[in-house]
SEGUTI-94418 format. One record per atom (N, C-alpha, C, O): atom name; residue in one letter; chain; z, y, x. Coordinates in pm, 1 decimal. Layout:
BEGIN
<name: CA	resn: a	chain: A	zz: Z	yy: Y	xx: X>
...
# end
This chain:
BEGIN
<name: N	resn: m	chain: A	zz: 8129.1	yy: 5832.1	xx: 7331.9>
<name: CA	resn: m	chain: A	zz: 8232.8	yy: 5918.2	xx: 7381.9>
<name: C	resn: m	chain: A	zz: 8300.4	yy: 5847.2	xx: 7499.8>
<name: O	resn: m	chain: A	zz: 8334.9	yy: 5729.2	xx: 7492.3>
<name: N	resn: a	chain: A	zz: 8317.5	yy: 5920.3	xx: 7605.3>
<name: CA	resn: a	chain: A	zz: 8376.1	yy: 5862.1	xx: 7726.2>
<name: C	resn: a	chain: A	zz: 8525.6	yy: 5836.3	xx: 7706.0>
<name: O	resn: a	chain: A	zz: 8589.5	yy: 5895.2	xx: 7618.9>
<name: N	resn: a	chain: A	zz: 8578.6	yy: 5747.4	xx: 7788.2>
<name: CA	resn: a	chain: A	zz: 8719.5	yy: 5710.1	xx: 7776.0>
<name: C	resn: a	chain: A	zz: 8810.8	yy: 5829.6	xx: 7799.6>
<name: O	resn: a	chain: A	zz: 8911.0	yy: 5845.4	xx: 7729.8>
<name: N	resn: w	chain: A	zz: 8777.3	yy: 5914.5	xx: 7897.6>
<name: CA	resn: w	chain: A	zz: 8863.8	yy: 6029.1	xx: 7925.9>
<name: C	resn: w	chain: A	zz: 8864.2	yy: 6128.1	xx: 7809.5>
<name: O	resn: w	chain: A	zz: 8964.1	yy: 6196.5	xx: 7787.3>
<name: N	resn: e	chain: A	zz: 8753.2	yy: 6136.5	xx: 7734.7>
<name: CA	resn: e	chain: A	zz: 8748.5	yy: 6223.4	xx: 7617.3>
<name: C	resn: e	chain: A	zz: 8837.8	yy: 6168.5	xx: 7506.0>
<name: O	resn: e	chain: A	zz: 8905.7	yy: 6244.5	xx: 7436.8>
<name: N	resn: q	chain: A	zz: 8837.2	yy: 6037.5	xx: 7489.5>
<name: CA	resn: q	chain: A	zz: 8923.0	yy: 5976.2	xx: 7389.0>
<name: C	resn: q	chain: A	zz: 9070.1	yy: 5996.0	xx: 7423.9>
<name: O	resn: q	chain: A	zz: 9152.9	yy: 6021.9	xx: 7336.5>
<name: N	resn: v	chain: A	zz: 9101.4	yy: 5983.7	xx: 7552.1>
<name: CA	resn: v	chain: A	zz: 9240.3	yy: 6005.0	xx: 7595.8>
<name: C	resn: v	chain: A	zz: 9281.6	yy: 6149.3	xx: 7569.4>
<name: O	resn: v	chain: A	zz: 9391.8	yy: 6173.8	xx: 7520.2>
<name: N	resn: l	chain: A	zz: 9195.0	yy: 6244.9	xx: 7601.3>
<name: CA	resn: l	chain: A	zz: 9227.1	yy: 6385.7	xx: 7577.0>
<name: C	resn: l	chain: A	zz: 9243.8	yy: 6414.4	xx: 7427.8>
<name: O	resn: l	chain: A	zz: 9332.8	yy: 6489.9	xx: 7388.7>
<name: N	resn: l	chain: A	zz: 9159.1	yy: 6354.9	xx: 7345.2>
<name: CA	resn: l	chain: A	zz: 9173.3	yy: 6372.8	xx: 7201.1>
<name: C	resn: l	chain: A	zz: 9304.9	yy: 6314.0	xx: 7150.8>
<name: O	resn: l	chain: A	zz: 9370.9	yy: 6373.5	xx: 7065.6>
<name: N	resn: g	chain: A	zz: 9342.9	yy: 6198.7	xx: 7202.6>
<name: CA	resn: g	chain: A	zz: 9470.0	yy: 6137.7	xx: 7164.0>
<name: C	resn: g	chain: A	zz: 9588.5	yy: 6223.5	xx: 7205.0>
<name: O	resn: g	chain: A	zz: 9682.6	yy: 6241.2	xx: 7127.7>
<name: N	resn: i	chain: A	zz: 9584.1	yy: 6276.7	xx: 7326.5>
<name: CA	resn: i	chain: A	zz: 9692.0	yy: 6363.7	xx: 7374.2>
<name: C	resn: i	chain: A	zz: 9697.4	yy: 6490.9	xx: 7289.6>
<name: O	resn: i	chain: A	zz: 9805.5	yy: 6536.9	xx: 7253.0>
<name: N	resn: g	chain: A	zz: 9581.1	yy: 6547.2	xx: 7258.9>
<name: CA	resn: g	chain: A	zz: 9577.1	yy: 6666.4	xx: 7173.8>
<name: C	resn: g	chain: A	zz: 9634.0	yy: 6640.1	xx: 7035.5>
<name: O	resn: g	chain: A	zz: 9707.0	yy: 6723.2	xx: 6981.5>
<name: N	resn: g	chain: A	zz: 9601.4	yy: 6525.3	xx: 6977.9>
<name: CA	resn: g	chain: A	zz: 9656.5	yy: 6488.8	xx: 6847.4>
<name: C	resn: g	chain: A	zz: 9806.7	yy: 6475.3	xx: 6850.2>
<name: O	resn: g	chain: A	zz: 9875.8	yy: 6520.0	xx: 6758.6>
<name: N	resn: l	chain: A	zz: 9858.1	yy: 6412.8	xx: 6956.6>
<name: CA	resn: l	chain: A	zz: 10002.9	yy: 6398.7	xx: 6969.0>
<name: C	resn: l	chain: A	zz: 10071.6	yy: 6534.1	xx: 6987.7>
<name: O	resn: l	chain: A	zz: 10179.9	yy: 6557.0	xx: 6933.7>
<name: N	resn: l	chain: A	zz: 10009.1	yy: 6623.2	xx: 7063.7>
<name: CA	resn: l	chain: A	zz: 10067.0	yy: 6756.7	xx: 7081.9>
<name: C	resn: l	chain: A	zz: 10070.0	yy: 6834.9	xx: 6950.8>
<name: O	resn: l	chain: A	zz: 10168.1	yy: 6902.9	xx: 6920.8>
<name: N	resn: i	chain: A	zz: 9962.9	yy: 6824.9	xx: 6873.4>
<name: CA	resn: i	chain: A	zz: 9959.7	yy: 6892.8	xx: 6743.7>
<name: C	resn: i	chain: A	zz: 10068.5	yy: 6836.0	xx: 6653.2>
<name: O	resn: i	chain: A	zz: 10139.4	yy: 6911.4	xx: 6586.5>
<name: N	resn: l	chain: A	zz: 10081.9	yy: 6704.2	xx: 6650.5>
<name: CA	resn: l	chain: A	zz: 10186.6	yy: 6641.3	xx: 6570.8>
<name: C	resn: l	chain: A	zz: 10323.9	yy: 6686.2	xx: 6617.7>
<name: O	resn: l	chain: A	zz: 10411.4	yy: 6713.3	xx: 6535.5>
<name: N	resn: f	chain: A	zz: 10344.1	yy: 6694.5	xx: 6748.5>
<name: CA	resn: f	chain: A	zz: 10471.9	yy: 6736.1	xx: 6805.4>
<name: C	resn: f	chain: A	zz: 10505.6	yy: 6879.7	xx: 6766.3>
<name: O	resn: f	chain: A	zz: 10621.2	yy: 6909.5	xx: 6736.3>
<name: N	resn: f	chain: A	zz: 10406.5	yy: 6969.3	xx: 6766.1>
<name: CA	resn: f	chain: A	zz: 10432.8	yy: 7109.7	xx: 6734.7>
<name: C	resn: f	chain: A	zz: 10454.0	yy: 7133.9	xx: 6585.5>
<name: O	resn: f	chain: A	zz: 10532.7	yy: 7221.0	xx: 6548.4>
<name: N	resn: f	chain: A	zz: 10386.2	yy: 7059.5	xx: 6500.0>
<name: CA	resn: f	chain: A	zz: 10395.8	yy: 7083.8	xx: 6356.3>
<name: C	resn: f	chain: A	zz: 10504.3	yy: 7000.9	xx: 6287.8>
<name: O	resn: f	chain: A	zz: 10536.2	yy: 7027.9	xx: 6172.0>
<name: N	resn: w	chain: A	zz: 10561.8	yy: 6901.7	xx: 6354.4>
<name: CA	resn: w	chain: A	zz: 10660.4	yy: 6815.1	xx: 6290.2>
<name: C	resn: w	chain: A	zz: 10783.7	yy: 6888.9	xx: 6240.4>
<name: O	resn: w	chain: A	zz: 10825.4	yy: 6863.1	xx: 6127.5>
<name: N	resn: p	chain: A	zz: 10845.9	yy: 6980.6	xx: 6318.1>
<name: CA	resn: p	chain: A	zz: 10965.8	yy: 7048.4	xx: 6266.3>
<name: C	resn: p	chain: A	zz: 10937.9	yy: 7127.9	xx: 6138.9>
<name: O	resn: p	chain: A	zz: 11018.5	yy: 7124.4	xx: 6045.9>
<name: N	resn: g	chain: A	zz: 10827.9	yy: 7198.1	xx: 6132.7>
<name: CA	resn: g	chain: A	zz: 10795.3	yy: 7273.9	xx: 6012.1>
<name: C	resn: g	chain: A	zz: 10766.5	yy: 7183.1	xx: 5894.0>
<name: O	resn: g	chain: A	zz: 10806.3	yy: 7212.8	xx: 5781.4>
<name: N	resn: a	chain: A	zz: 10698.1	yy: 7073.5	xx: 5918.7>
<name: CA	resn: a	chain: A	zz: 10668.3	yy: 6978.4	xx: 5810.8>
<name: C	resn: a	chain: A	zz: 10796.0	yy: 6914.2	xx: 5759.3>
<name: O	resn: a	chain: A	zz: 10809.8	yy: 6890.6	xx: 5639.3>
<name: N	resn: k	chain: A	zz: 10889.3	yy: 6885.9	xx: 5849.2>
<name: CA	resn: k	chain: A	zz: 11015.8	yy: 6825.4	xx: 5809.2>
<name: C	resn: k	chain: A	zz: 11094.4	yy: 6920.0	xx: 5718.3>
<name: O	resn: k	chain: A	zz: 11149.2	yy: 6877.4	xx: 5616.6>
<name: N	resn: v	chain: A	zz: 11100.0	yy: 7047.4	xx: 5754.7>
<name: CA	resn: v	chain: A	zz: 11170.1	yy: 7146.7	xx: 5672.9>
<name: C	resn: v	chain: A	zz: 11101.6	yy: 7161.3	xx: 5537.1>
<name: O	resn: v	chain: A	zz: 11168.9	yy: 7171.0	xx: 5434.5>
<name: N	resn: a	chain: A	zz: 10969.3	yy: 7163.0	xx: 5535.9>
<name: CA	resn: a	chain: A	zz: 10896.1	yy: 7176.3	xx: 5409.8>
<name: C	resn: a	chain: A	zz: 10920.8	yy: 7057.3	xx: 5318.4>
<name: O	resn: a	chain: A	zz: 10933.5	yy: 7074.4	xx: 5197.1>
<name: N	resn: m	chain: A	zz: 10927.9	yy: 6936.9	xx: 5374.5>
<name: CA	resn: m	chain: A	zz: 10955.3	yy: 6818.7	xx: 5292.6>
<name: C	resn: m	chain: A	zz: 11096.1	yy: 6823.6	xx: 5234.5>
<name: O	resn: m	chain: A	zz: 11116.8	yy: 6785.4	xx: 5119.3>
<name: N	resn: e	chain: A	zz: 11193.3	yy: 6870.3	xx: 5313.0>
<name: CA	resn: e	chain: A	zz: 11330.3	yy: 6880.8	xx: 5262.3>
<name: C	resn: e	chain: A	zz: 11339.8	yy: 6984.0	xx: 5149.9>
<name: O	resn: e	chain: A	zz: 11409.5	yy: 6961.5	xx: 5051.0>
<name: N	resn: k	chain: A	zz: 11270.4	yy: 7096.1	xx: 5164.4>
<name: CA	resn: k	chain: A	zz: 11272.2	yy: 7198.6	xx: 5059.6>
<name: C	resn: k	chain: A	zz: 11204.6	yy: 7148.8	xx: 4932.4>
<name: O	resn: k	chain: A	zz: 11249.7	yy: 7179.8	xx: 4822.2>
<name: N	resn: s	chain: A	zz: 11097.2	yy: 7072.1	xx: 4946.5>
<name: CA	resn: s	chain: A	zz: 11026.7	yy: 7023.4	xx: 4828.4>
<name: C	resn: s	chain: A	zz: 11109.9	yy: 6921.1	xx: 4752.0>
<name: O	resn: s	chain: A	zz: 11097.2	yy: 6910.6	xx: 4630.0>
<name: N	resn: r	chain: A	zz: 11194.0	yy: 6846.2	xx: 4820.8>
<name: CA	resn: r	chain: A	zz: 11282.2	yy: 6750.5	xx: 4752.2>
<name: C	resn: r	chain: A	zz: 11388.6	yy: 6822.8	xx: 4670.8>
<name: O	resn: r	chain: A	zz: 11433.7	yy: 6772.1	xx: 4568.1>
<name: N	resn: k	chain: A	zz: 11428.9	yy: 6941.9	xx: 4716.6>
<name: CA	resn: k	chain: A	zz: 11534.9	yy: 7016.6	xx: 4649.1>
<name: C	resn: k	chain: A	zz: 11482.7	yy: 7105.3	xx: 4536.8>
<name: O	resn: k	chain: A	zz: 11561.6	yy: 7172.3	xx: 4470.3>
<name: N	resn: a	chain: A	zz: 11353.5	yy: 7107.2	xx: 4514.6>
<name: CA	resn: a	chain: A	zz: 11296.1	yy: 7192.6	xx: 4410.1>
<name: C	resn: a	chain: A	zz: 11346.1	yy: 7147.6	xx: 4273.8>
<name: O	resn: a	chain: A	zz: 11345.6	yy: 7028.6	xx: 4242.3>
<name: N	resn: e	chain: A	zz: 11388.9	yy: 7242.9	xx: 4194.1>
<name: CA	resn: e	chain: A	zz: 11445.3	yy: 7209.5	xx: 4064.0>
<name: C	resn: e	chain: A	zz: 11338.3	yy: 7180.5	xx: 3959.5>
<name: O	resn: e	chain: A	zz: 11350.4	yy: 7085.0	xx: 3882.8>
<name: N	resn: n	chain: A	zz: 11234.1	yy: 7262.1	xx: 3956.1>
<name: CA	resn: n	chain: A	zz: 11132.2	yy: 7246.7	xx: 3853.3>
<name: C	resn: n	chain: A	zz: 10993.5	yy: 7248.0	xx: 3917.1>
<name: O	resn: n	chain: A	zz: 10925.6	yy: 7350.7	xx: 3916.0>
<name: N	resn: p	chain: A	zz: 10952.0	yy: 7136.2	xx: 3971.7>
<name: CA	resn: p	chain: A	zz: 10817.2	yy: 7134.8	xx: 4031.6>
<name: C	resn: p	chain: A	zz: 10711.4	yy: 7145.2	xx: 3922.0>
<name: O	resn: p	chain: A	zz: 10716.4	yy: 7072.8	xx: 3822.5>
<name: N	resn: d	chain: A	zz: 10618.2	yy: 7233.6	xx: 3940.8>
<name: CA	resn: d	chain: A	zz: 10513.8	yy: 7257.0	xx: 3841.8>
<name: C	resn: d	chain: A	zz: 10388.2	yy: 7181.9	xx: 3882.9>
<name: O	resn: d	chain: A	zz: 10296.6	yy: 7239.7	xx: 3941.4>
<name: N	resn: w	chain: A	zz: 10384.3	yy: 7051.9	xx: 3851.8>
<name: CA	resn: w	chain: A	zz: 10271.2	yy: 6969.5	xx: 3893.7>
<name: C	resn: w	chain: A	zz: 10145.5	yy: 7000.7	xx: 3814.7>
<name: O	resn: w	chain: A	zz: 10034.9	yy: 6980.0	xx: 3864.4>
<name: N	resn: a	chain: A	zz: 10160.5	yy: 7050.3	xx: 3692.1>
<name: CA	resn: a	chain: A	zz: 10041.2	yy: 7084.5	xx: 3613.8>
<name: C	resn: a	chain: A	zz: 9965.0	yy: 7198.4	xx: 3681.2>
<name: O	resn: a	chain: A	zz: 9842.5	yy: 7205.6	xx: 3671.4>
<name: N	resn: g	chain: A	zz: 10036.2	yy: 7286.3	xx: 3748.8>
<name: CA	resn: g	chain: A	zz: 9971.1	yy: 7394.6	xx: 3820.5>
<name: C	resn: g	chain: A	zz: 9889.5	yy: 7346.1	xx: 3938.2>
<name: O	resn: g	chain: A	zz: 9802.9	yy: 7418.6	xx: 3987.3>
<name: N	resn: v	chain: A	zz: 9915.1	yy: 7226.2	xx: 3984.1>
<name: CA	resn: v	chain: A	zz: 9838.6	yy: 7168.0	xx: 4094.7>
<name: C	resn: v	chain: A	zz: 9724.5	yy: 7082.3	xx: 4040.5>
<name: O	resn: v	chain: A	zz: 9611.9	yy: 7090.1	xx: 4089.7>
<name: N	resn: f	chain: A	zz: 9753.2	yy: 7001.5	xx: 3940.5>
<name: CA	resn: f	chain: A	zz: 9654.5	yy: 6906.4	xx: 3891.2>
<name: C	resn: f	chain: A	zz: 9534.5	yy: 6972.4	xx: 3825.2>
<name: O	resn: f	chain: A	zz: 9422.1	yy: 6924.4	xx: 3840.1>
<name: N	resn: i	chain: A	zz: 9555.9	yy: 7080.8	xx: 3752.9>
<name: CA	resn: i	chain: A	zz: 9444.3	yy: 7145.2	xx: 3682.6>
<name: C	resn: i	chain: A	zz: 9340.3	yy: 7199.8	xx: 3780.8>
<name: O	resn: i	chain: A	zz: 9222.0	yy: 7170.1	xx: 3764.1>
<name: N	resn: p	chain: A	zz: 9378.3	yy: 7278.4	xx: 3882.7>
<name: CA	resn: p	chain: A	zz: 9275.3	yy: 7325.3	xx: 3976.8>
<name: C	resn: p	chain: A	zz: 9210.8	yy: 7212.8	xx: 4057.1>
<name: O	resn: p	chain: A	zz: 9090.4	yy: 7216.5	xx: 4082.6>
<name: N	resn: v	chain: A	zz: 9289.1	yy: 7113.1	xx: 4097.1>
<name: CA	resn: v	chain: A	zz: 9232.4	yy: 7001.6	xx: 4173.8>
<name: C	resn: v	chain: A	zz: 9132.2	yy: 6925.2	xx: 4088.5>
<name: O	resn: v	chain: A	zz: 9025.6	yy: 6887.6	xx: 4137.2>
<name: N	resn: t	chain: A	zz: 9164.5	yy: 6902.1	xx: 3963.8>
<name: CA	resn: t	chain: A	zz: 9073.5	yy: 6832.7	xx: 3873.4>
<name: C	resn: t	chain: A	zz: 8945.5	yy: 6913.8	xx: 3853.8>
<name: O	resn: t	chain: A	zz: 8835.8	yy: 6858.0	xx: 3851.5>
<name: N	resn: a	chain: A	zz: 8959.9	yy: 7044.9	xx: 3840.0>
<name: CA	resn: a	chain: A	zz: 8841.8	yy: 7129.7	xx: 3823.7>
<name: C	resn: a	chain: A	zz: 8751.9	yy: 7123.2	xx: 3946.8>
<name: O	resn: a	chain: A	zz: 8629.6	yy: 7118.5	xx: 3933.5>
<name: N	resn: v	chain: A	zz: 8810.1	yy: 7122.9	xx: 4064.9>
<name: CA	resn: v	chain: A	zz: 8731.0	yy: 7115.5	xx: 4188.1>
<name: C	resn: v	chain: A	zz: 8661.0	yy: 6981.2	xx: 4198.4>
<name: O	resn: v	chain: A	zz: 8543.9	yy: 6975.3	xx: 4236.0>
<name: N	resn: v	chain: A	zz: 8730.5	yy: 6873.6	xx: 4165.8>
<name: CA	resn: v	chain: A	zz: 8669.7	yy: 6740.1	xx: 4172.5>
<name: C	resn: v	chain: A	zz: 8552.6	yy: 6730.0	xx: 4074.6>
<name: O	resn: v	chain: A	zz: 8447.0	yy: 6677.4	xx: 4109.7>
<name: N	resn: i	chain: A	zz: 8570.2	yy: 6779.2	xx: 3954.3>
<name: CA	resn: i	chain: A	zz: 8461.1	yy: 6775.8	xx: 3856.5>
<name: C	resn: i	chain: A	zz: 8342.7	yy: 6858.6	xx: 3905.4>
<name: O	resn: i	chain: A	zz: 8227.7	yy: 6817.3	xx: 3890.8>
<name: N	resn: f	chain: A	zz: 8370.4	yy: 6975.0	xx: 3963.3>
<name: CA	resn: f	chain: A	zz: 8263.7	yy: 7060.4	xx: 4015.7>
<name: C	resn: f	chain: A	zz: 8185.9	yy: 6989.9	xx: 4125.9>
<name: O	resn: f	chain: A	zz: 8063.0	yy: 6996.9	xx: 4129.1>
<name: N	resn: i	chain: A	zz: 8255.7	yy: 6922.4	xx: 4215.7>
<name: CA	resn: i	chain: A	zz: 8189.5	yy: 6851.4	xx: 4325.4>
<name: C	resn: i	chain: A	zz: 8105.9	yy: 6735.8	xx: 4271.7>
<name: O	resn: i	chain: A	zz: 7994.4	yy: 6712.5	xx: 4318.4>
<name: N	resn: v	chain: A	zz: 8159.0	yy: 6664.0	xx: 4174.5>
<name: CA	resn: v	chain: A	zz: 8082.5	yy: 6554.0	xx: 4115.0>
<name: C	resn: v	chain: A	zz: 7954.6	yy: 6608.2	xx: 4050.2>
<name: O	resn: v	chain: A	zz: 7847.9	yy: 6548.3	xx: 4063.7>
<name: N	resn: l	chain: A	zz: 7965.3	yy: 6720.7	xx: 3980.5>
<name: CA	resn: l	chain: A	zz: 7846.3	yy: 6779.9	xx: 3921.1>
<name: C	resn: l	chain: A	zz: 7745.5	yy: 6822.8	xx: 4026.6>
<name: O	resn: l	chain: A	zz: 7625.3	yy: 6803.8	xx: 4008.5>
<name: N	resn: l	chain: A	zz: 7793.3	yy: 6880.5	xx: 4137.0>
<name: CA	resn: l	chain: A	zz: 7701.8	yy: 6918.8	xx: 4244.5>
<name: C	resn: l	chain: A	zz: 7629.2	yy: 6797.6	xx: 4302.4>
<name: O	resn: l	chain: A	zz: 7509.4	yy: 6804.2	xx: 4329.8>
<name: N	resn: v	chain: A	zz: 7700.4	yy: 6688.6	xx: 4320.9>
<name: CA	resn: v	chain: A	zz: 7637.7	yy: 6567.4	xx: 4374.7>
<name: C	resn: v	chain: A	zz: 7535.0	yy: 6513.6	xx: 4276.6>
<name: O	resn: v	chain: A	zz: 7427.3	yy: 6469.7	xx: 4317.0>
<name: N	resn: m	chain: A	zz: 7567.7	yy: 6516.6	xx: 4146.9>
<name: CA	resn: m	chain: A	zz: 7473.3	yy: 6467.2	xx: 4047.1>
<name: C	resn: m	chain: A	zz: 7346.5	yy: 6553.5	xx: 4044.7>
<name: O	resn: m	chain: A	zz: 7236.1	yy: 6500.5	xx: 4032.1>
<name: N	resn: v	chain: A	zz: 7361.3	yy: 6682.8	xx: 4056.4>
<name: CA	resn: v	chain: A	zz: 7245.4	yy: 6772.6	xx: 4055.7>
<name: C	resn: v	chain: A	zz: 7162.8	yy: 6752.6	xx: 4181.9>
<name: O	resn: v	chain: A	zz: 7040.0	yy: 6757.7	xx: 4176.1>
<name: N	resn: a	chain: A	zz: 7227.1	yy: 6730.2	xx: 4294.7>
<name: CA	resn: a	chain: A	zz: 7155.9	yy: 6713.3	xx: 4422.2>
<name: C	resn: a	chain: A	zz: 7076.6	yy: 6582.7	xx: 4422.5>
<name: O	resn: a	chain: A	zz: 6972.1	yy: 6574.9	xx: 4487.1>
<name: N	resn: r	chain: A	zz: 7123.5	yy: 6481.5	xx: 4352.5>
<name: CA	resn: r	chain: A	zz: 7051.7	yy: 6353.0	xx: 4349.5>
<name: C	resn: r	chain: A	zz: 6928.1	yy: 6357.4	xx: 4261.5>
<name: O	resn: r	chain: A	zz: 6831.9	yy: 6284.6	xx: 4285.5>
<name: N	resn: s	chain: A	zz: 6930.3	yy: 6441.8	xx: 4160.6>
<name: CA	resn: s	chain: A	zz: 6816.3	yy: 6442.9	xx: 4067.4>
<name: C	resn: s	chain: A	zz: 6703.6	yy: 6530.9	xx: 4115.2>
<name: O	resn: s	chain: A	zz: 6601.2	yy: 6542.0	xx: 4047.8>
# end
């Protein structure tokens, strides 16, 4: 990758960070104020997806 391409990618990354930072900041503040975070609702689907992917990898290797 040429140097000018790396510079453009870096500038693009900084611009994306600059545009999304205010929304991310507000979302983080709201998540801190949540009274009853339901983490089980997150962990169960994520665990199911991870197990599914592991099974797919095991089947693909055999």
